[in-house]
C-alpha positions as CSV (number, residue, x, y, z in Angstrom):
1,M,16.9,-28.4,-18.8
2,T,17.1,-24.7,-18.8
3,G,13.9,-24.2,-21.0
4,S,13.0,-24.6,-24.7
5,P,15.2,-22.8,-27.0
6,R,12.3,-22.9,-29.4
7,E,9.8,-21.1,-27.1
8,N,7.3,-18.9,-29.0
9,A,7.4,-15.4,-27.5
10,T,3.7,-14.9,-28.3
11,R,2.9,-18.0,-26.4
12,A,5.1,-17.2,-23.3
13,V,3.9,-15.6,-20.2
14,T,6.3,-14.1,-17.7
15,L,5.3,-13.4,-14.0
16,F,6.8,-11.6,-11.2
17,L,6.6,-13.1,-7.9
18,C,8.2,-12.2,-4.5
19,G,8.1,-13.0,-0.9
20,D,6.4,-11.0,1.8
21,V,5.7,-7.4,1.2
22,M,5.2,-5.6,4.5
23,T,4.4,-1.9,4.1
24,G,3.1,-1.3,7.5
25,R,4.7,-0.3,10.8
26,G,8.1,1.3,10.3
27,I,7.8,1.6,6.4
28,D,4.4,3.4,6.8
29,Q,6.0,5.8,9.0
30,I,8.2,7.2,6.3
31,L,5.6,7.3,3.7
32,P,3.6,10.7,3.0
33,H,0.7,9.8,5.3
34,P,1.9,7.8,8.3
35,S,-0.6,6.1,10.7
36,A,-0.5,6.8,14.4
37,P,2.7,5.1,15.4
38,Q,1.3,3.4,18.6
39,L,2.1,-0.4,18.8
40,F,1.0,-3.1,21.2
41,E,4.1,-5.3,21.1
42,P,5.7,-6.5,24.3
43,Y,8.9,-4.6,24.0
44,V,8.2,-1.9,21.3
45,H,5.6,0.6,21.6
46,S,6.0,3.0,18.8
47,A,6.7,2.2,15.0
48,L,9.2,5.0,14.9
49,E,11.5,2.6,16.9
50,Y,11.8,0.4,13.9
51,V,12.9,3.4,11.7
52,E,15.4,4.2,14.3
53,L,16.9,0.6,14.4
54,A,17.1,0.6,10.6
55,E,19.0,4.0,10.8
56,R,21.5,2.7,13.4
57,A,22.1,-0.2,11.1
58,N,22.5,1.5,7.7
59,G,22.3,5.4,8.1
60,P,19.5,8.0,7.8
61,I,16.3,7.3,6.1
62,P,14.2,10.1,4.7
63,R,10.7,10.9,5.8
64,R,7.8,11.6,3.7
65,V,9.4,9.7,0.8
66,P,7.8,9.6,-2.6
67,S,5.4,6.7,-3.0
68,D,7.8,4.7,-5.2
69,Y,10.8,5.1,-2.8
70,V,10.6,1.7,-1.0
71,W,10.6,-0.3,-4.3
72,G,13.8,1.3,-5.4
73,D,16.0,-0.7,-7.8
74,A,13.0,-3.1,-8.1
75,L,11.4,-0.7,-10.5
76,A,14.2,-0.7,-13.1
77,E,14.3,-4.4,-12.8
78,L,10.5,-4.8,-13.6
79,A,10.8,-2.2,-16.5
80,R,13.6,-4.4,-17.8
81,V,11.9,-7.7,-17.7
82,R,8.5,-6.4,-18.5
83,P,6.5,-9.4,-16.6
84,D,2.9,-10.0,-17.8
85,A,1.6,-10.1,-14.2
86,R,3.0,-8.9,-11.0
87,I,1.8,-11.0,-7.9
88,V,3.0,-10.2,-4.2
89,N,1.9,-11.4,-0.7
90,L,0.9,-8.1,0.9
91,E,1.3,-9.0,4.7
92,T,-0.2,-5.7,5.8
93,A,-3.7,-4.5,6.7
94,V,-4.3,-1.3,4.8
95,T,-6.6,0.6,7.3
96,V,-6.9,3.4,9.9
97,S,-8.8,0.9,12.2
98,E,-7.9,1.2,15.8
99,D,-9.3,-2.3,16.6
100,A,-5.9,-4.1,17.2
101,V,-6.6,-7.7,17.8
102,P,-6.0,-8.5,21.5
103,G,-3.1,-10.8,22.4
104,K,-1.5,-10.8,19.0
105,G,2.2,-9.8,19.3
106,I,2.6,-7.8,16.2
107,H,0.0,-5.6,14.3
108,Y,0.9,-4.4,10.8
109,R,-1.0,-1.6,9.0
110,M,-0.5,1.0,6.4
111,N,-2.6,4.1,6.2
112,P,-5.0,3.8,3.1
113,A,-3.7,7.2,2.1
114,N,-0.4,5.5,1.3
115,A,-2.0,3.1,-1.1
116,A,-0.1,4.9,-3.9
117,C,3.0,3.0,-2.7
118,L,1.4,-0.2,-4.0
119,G,0.3,1.3,-7.3
120,A,3.9,2.6,-7.8
121,A,5.0,-0.9,-8.6
122,A,2.1,-1.5,-10.9
123,L,1.0,-4.6,-9.0
124,D,-1.5,-6.8,-10.5
125,C,-2.6,-8.8,-7.5
126,C,-2.1,-8.6,-3.7
127,V,-2.4,-11.9,-1.9
128,L,-4.1,-11.5,1.5
129,A,-4.1,-15.0,2.8
130,N,-1.7,-14.4,5.6
131,N,-1.2,-13.8,9.2
132,H,-1.3,-10.1,9.3
133,V,-4.3,-9.1,7.2
134,L,-6.7,-9.2,10.1
135,D,-4.3,-7.6,12.7
136,W,-6.8,-4.8,13.0
137,G,-9.9,-6.7,13.0
138,R,-12.6,-7.4,10.5
139,A,-13.3,-3.7,9.9
140,G,-9.6,-3.5,9.1
141,L,-9.9,-6.1,6.5
142,A,-13.0,-4.6,5.1
143,E,-11.1,-1.4,4.5
144,T,-8.1,-3.3,3.2
145,L,-10.1,-4.8,0.5
146,A,-12.1,-1.7,-0.3
147,T,-8.7,0.4,-0.5
148,L,-7.1,-2.1,-2.8
149,H,-10.0,-2.4,-5.1
150,A,-10.5,1.3,-5.4
151,A,-6.9,1.6,-6.4
152,G,-7.4,-0.9,-9.1
153,L,-5.6,-3.7,-7.4
154,R,-6.9,-7.2,-7.4
155,S,-6.8,-9.4,-4.3
156,A,-6.9,-13.0,-3.5
157,G,-7.2,-15.3,-0.4
158,A,-9.4,-13.0,1.8
159,G,-12.9,-11.8,1.4
160,A,-16.2,-10.9,3.0
161,E,-17.1,-14.6,3.2
162,A,-15.7,-17.9,2.4
163,N,-16.6,-18.0,-1.4
164,E,-15.1,-14.6,-2.1
165,A,-12.1,-15.6,-0.2
166,A,-11.4,-18.7,-2.1
167,A,-12.3,-17.1,-5.5
168,P,-9.2,-16.3,-7.8
169,A,-8.1,-12.8,-8.9
170,V,-8.2,-12.8,-12.5
171,I,-5.5,-11.1,-14.6
172,E,-6.5,-10.4,-18.0
173,L,-3.7,-10.6,-20.6
174,P,-3.7,-9.7,-24.2
175,G,-4.9,-12.3,-26.7
176,K,-7.8,-13.4,-24.3
177,R,-5.2,-15.2,-22.0
178,R,-5.6,-15.0,-18.3
179,V,-3.6,-15.7,-15.1
180,L,-5.8,-16.9,-12.2
181,V,-4.4,-16.3,-8.6
182,F,-5.8,-18.6,-6.0
183,A,-4.5,-18.0,-2.4
184,A,-4.7,-19.8,1.0
185,A,-2.9,-20.0,4.3
186,T,-2.3,-22.7,6.9
187,E,-2.5,-22.3,10.6
188,D,1.2,-23.1,11.1
189,S,2.1,-19.8,9.3
190,G,0.5,-18.0,12.3
191,V,-3.0,-17.6,11.1
192,P,-5.5,-18.0,14.0
193,P,-8.3,-20.5,13.1
194,R,-10.9,-17.8,14.1
195,W,-9.5,-15.8,11.1
196,A,-11.1,-18.4,8.7
197,A,-13.8,-17.0,6.3
198,T,-17.0,-18.8,6.6
199,G,-20.5,-18.6,5.0
200,E,-21.4,-15.9,7.4
201,R,-18.0,-14.2,8.4
202,S,-15.2,-12.4,6.5
203,G,-11.7,-13.7,6.8
204,V,-9.0,-15.5,5.0
205,N,-9.0,-18.8,2.9
206,L,-7.5,-21.0,5.6
207,L,-6.7,-24.7,4.8
208,C,-7.6,-27.3,7.4
209,D,-4.5,-29.3,6.6
210,L,-2.4,-30.3,3.5
211,S,-4.2,-33.6,3.0
212,P,-5.4,-35.2,-0.4
213,R,-8.8,-33.8,0.9
214,S,-7.6,-30.3,0.7
215,V,-6.0,-30.9,-2.7
216,D,-9.3,-32.0,-3.9
217,A,-10.9,-28.8,-2.5
218,V,-8.5,-26.6,-4.4
219,A,-9.0,-28.9,-7.4
220,R,-12.8,-28.0,-7.4
221,Q,-12.1,-24.2,-7.0
222,V,-9.7,-24.3,-10.0
223,R,-12.0,-26.4,-12.1
224,A,-15.0,-23.9,-11.5
225,H,-12.8,-21.2,-13.0
226,K,-9.9,-22.2,-15.1
227,R,-10.5,-22.5,-18.9
228,D,-8.3,-23.5,-21.8
229,G,-5.4,-21.1,-22.0
230,D,-5.5,-20.0,-18.5
231,L,-2.5,-20.2,-16.2
232,A,-3.3,-20.8,-12.6
233,V,-1.2,-19.8,-9.6
234,M,-1.6,-21.0,-6.1
235,S,-0.2,-18.7,-3.5
236,L,0.3,-20.3,-0.1
237,H,1.3,-18.7,3.2
238,W,2.6,-21.8,5.0
239,G,5.1,-22.9,7.6
240,G,7.3,-21.2,10.0
241,N,9.7,-18.2,9.7
242,W,13.1,-19.7,10.1
243,D,13.9,-23.2,8.7
244,Y,15.2,-24.4,5.3
245,A,13.5,-27.7,5.6
246,V,10.6,-28.6,3.4
247,S,8.2,-31.0,5.0
248,G,7.0,-34.3,3.3
249,A,3.5,-33.0,3.7
250,Q,4.4,-29.7,1.8
251,R,6.0,-31.4,-1.1
252,A,3.2,-34.0,-1.4
253,F,0.6,-31.1,-1.3
254,A,2.4,-29.0,-3.8
255,R,2.8,-31.9,-6.2
256,G,-0.8,-32.8,-5.7
257,L,-1.8,-29.2,-6.9
258,V,0.1,-29.8,-10.0
259,E,-1.0,-33.3,-10.6
260,S,-4.7,-33.0,-9.7
261,A,-5.7,-29.5,-9.4
262,G,-4.5,-27.8,-12.5
263,I,-2.0,-25.4,-10.8
264,D,0.9,-24.2,-12.9
265,V,2.7,-22.3,-10.4
266,V,2.9,-22.9,-6.5
267,H,4.0,-19.7,-4.9
268,G,5.0,-20.4,-1.2
269,H,5.9,-17.8,1.4
270,S,6.0,-17.2,5.0
271,S,9.8,-17.9,5.6
272,H,11.8,-14.8,6.4
273,H,14.6,-16.2,3.9
274,V,14.6,-17.9,0.4
275,K,14.1,-21.7,0.4
276,G,14.8,-24.3,-2.4
277,I,12.9,-24.4,-5.6
278,E,11.5,-27.6,-7.2
279,V,10.1,-28.1,-10.7
280,Y,7.7,-30.9,-10.9
281,D,6.2,-32.1,-14.1
282,H,7.5,-28.9,-15.7
283,K,5.7,-26.7,-13.0
284,P,7.7,-24.5,-10.5
285,I,7.2,-24.8,-7.0
286,L,8.6,-22.0,-4.6
287,Y,8.6,-23.3,-1.2
288,G,9.5,-20.1,0.6
289,C,10.4,-16.6,-1.1
290,G,11.7,-14.8,2.0
291,D,10.9,-11.1,2.8
292,F,11.0,-8.8,-0.1
293,L,10.1,-5.5,1.5
294,T,10.0,-5.2,5.3
295,D,10.9,-2.9,8.3
296,Y,13.1,-5.7,10.0
297,E,16.3,-3.8,9.1
298,G,18.6,-3.7,12.3
299,I,16.8,-6.7,14.1
300,G,19.3,-9.2,15.1
301,G,19.1,-12.9,16.0
302,H,18.8,-14.7,12.7
303,E,21.7,-13.1,10.7
304,A,22.9,-16.6,9.5
305,Y,19.8,-16.7,7.3
306,R,20.5,-13.4,5.6
307,P,16.9,-12.3,5.9
308,E,17.9,-8.9,4.3
309,L,18.4,-10.7,1.0
310,A,15.7,-11.7,-1.3
311,L,14.8,-12.5,-5.1
312,M,12.7,-11.3,-7.7
313,Y,11.4,-14.4,-9.3
314,F,10.6,-14.4,-13.0
315,P,9.2,-17.8,-14.2
316,T,8.3,-17.9,-17.9
317,L,5.6,-20.4,-18.9
318,D,4.1,-21.7,-22.0
319,A,0.7,-20.0,-22.2
320,A,-1.0,-23.1,-23.7
321,S,0.3,-25.8,-21.6
322,G,1.7,-24.1,-18.5
323,R,5.1,-25.8,-18.9
324,L,7.9,-23.9,-17.5
325,L,10.3,-22.4,-20.3
326,R,12.7,-20.7,-18.3
327,F,13.2,-19.2,-14.9
328,A,15.4,-16.1,-14.0
329,A,15.8,-14.5,-10.6
330,T,17.1,-11.3,-9.6
331,P,18.9,-11.0,-6.1
332,T,17.8,-7.9,-4.0
333,R,18.6,-6.7,-0.5
334,M,16.8,-4.3,1.8
335,R,18.6,-1.2,3.1
336,R,17.2,2.1,4.4
337,F,13.7,0.5,3.9
338,R,14.4,0.5,0.2
339,V,14.9,-2.5,-2.2
340,E,18.4,-2.5,-3.8
341,R,20.2,-4.9,-6.3
342,A,22.3,-7.2,-4.2
343,R,25.9,-6.9,-4.3
344,S,27.9,-9.5,-6.2
345,A,29.0,-11.3,-3.0
346,D,25.3,-11.5,-1.9
347,A,24.2,-12.8,-5.2
348,R,26.8,-15.6,-4.9
349,W,25.3,-16.4,-1.4
350,L,22.0,-16.7,-2.6
351,R,23.1,-18.9,-5.7
352,D,25.0,-21.1,-3.1
353,T,21.8,-21.3,-0.8
354,L,19.6,-22.2,-3.8
355,N,22.1,-25.0,-4.8
356,R,22.4,-26.3,-1.4
357,E,18.7,-26.6,-0.9
358,G,17.9,-27.2,-4.5
359,A,20.1,-30.4,-4.5
360,K,17.4,-32.1,-2.5
361,L,14.8,-30.9,-5.1
362,G,16.5,-31.5,-8.3
363,T,17.4,-27.8,-9.1
364,R,20.3,-25.7,-9.2
365,A,21.0,-22.0,-9.9
366,E,23.6,-20.4,-12.3
367,L,24.9,-16.8,-11.8
368,R,25.1,-14.8,-14.8
369,P,27.6,-11.9,-15.5
370,D,25.0,-9.3,-14.6
371,D,24.5,-11.0,-11.1
372,T,21.1,-12.4,-12.0
373,L,20.3,-16.1,-11.7
374,S,19.1,-18.7,-14.0
375,L,17.3,-21.9,-12.7
376,I,18.5,-25.2,-14.0
377,W,16.3,-28.3,-13.4
378,S,16.2,-31.9,-14.5
């Protein structure tokens, strides 16, 4: 089905979800208040080198750009769709900390003075359960949380201690409706075990595994917060960067969240490319959303995955039941550190990829005349 033709617009809630938003490193360098460019990577020692790589690939990139520059065509699409809640995985520390975690290959940070970049997209929630939020130590995490909250942005998945890290962001909607955003990460996404929040230590909400016991733990958290009429999103940073495969453990865990934990949308990320989508018991499961906003432009090695292409995901749910009514997606690409609408050929490539991977999950995508996609599920 493609959704109910009888949907009541007053009961429908549309979300905007996307993959990783990485506004640090090279992107931070073109914003109005760049951090010191020094990096501690094995081969790249200045964030400016990532700007130069992108320029060699696609042409000059302006400096000291307006705060809304990086969102590009995404802003017009958000204005057209008008989602009720906007949720992203912010895979960047927002800090001036110089406490780079020793031995970590990549350190992402954005200057807090550039936080208006996030506000420019009117984001409702920044998920922080990922493998870059503590790149600049626990002081960097504390500053990230303080900066986001001072800017009026909610966060989920990291906190000053374990209960705060596991607590949902609460997005209030008209009519006393709410969207609750829970977030967690797994070690196989690159999160060091020592980053886990505890009763005495700040950190991320780290899942020990994808077992039924972990489903039960999430279910307890959801039951403690979710009330009638709420929609619950579970945002998960899990798995590796380059692989279309969805493991049996991931499918079982995601389905368990729907069956037992009251989760209405599973928002998976970590892969640098889009992965297949499943609809289970009328609830959407996104196994990997790709990179939405990054400074990877011009870096070679995985061109077959088309990592420059991404999707703006717009699931529309019945507010009372959480049942998926329809699911639209808008193809995008990164070019000159800016989100653009994907070309028609690129939209077709994304459609074909979703269809190939979705065939294993019971979904397929149809391309509309305006080069947006509609998800079809059975």
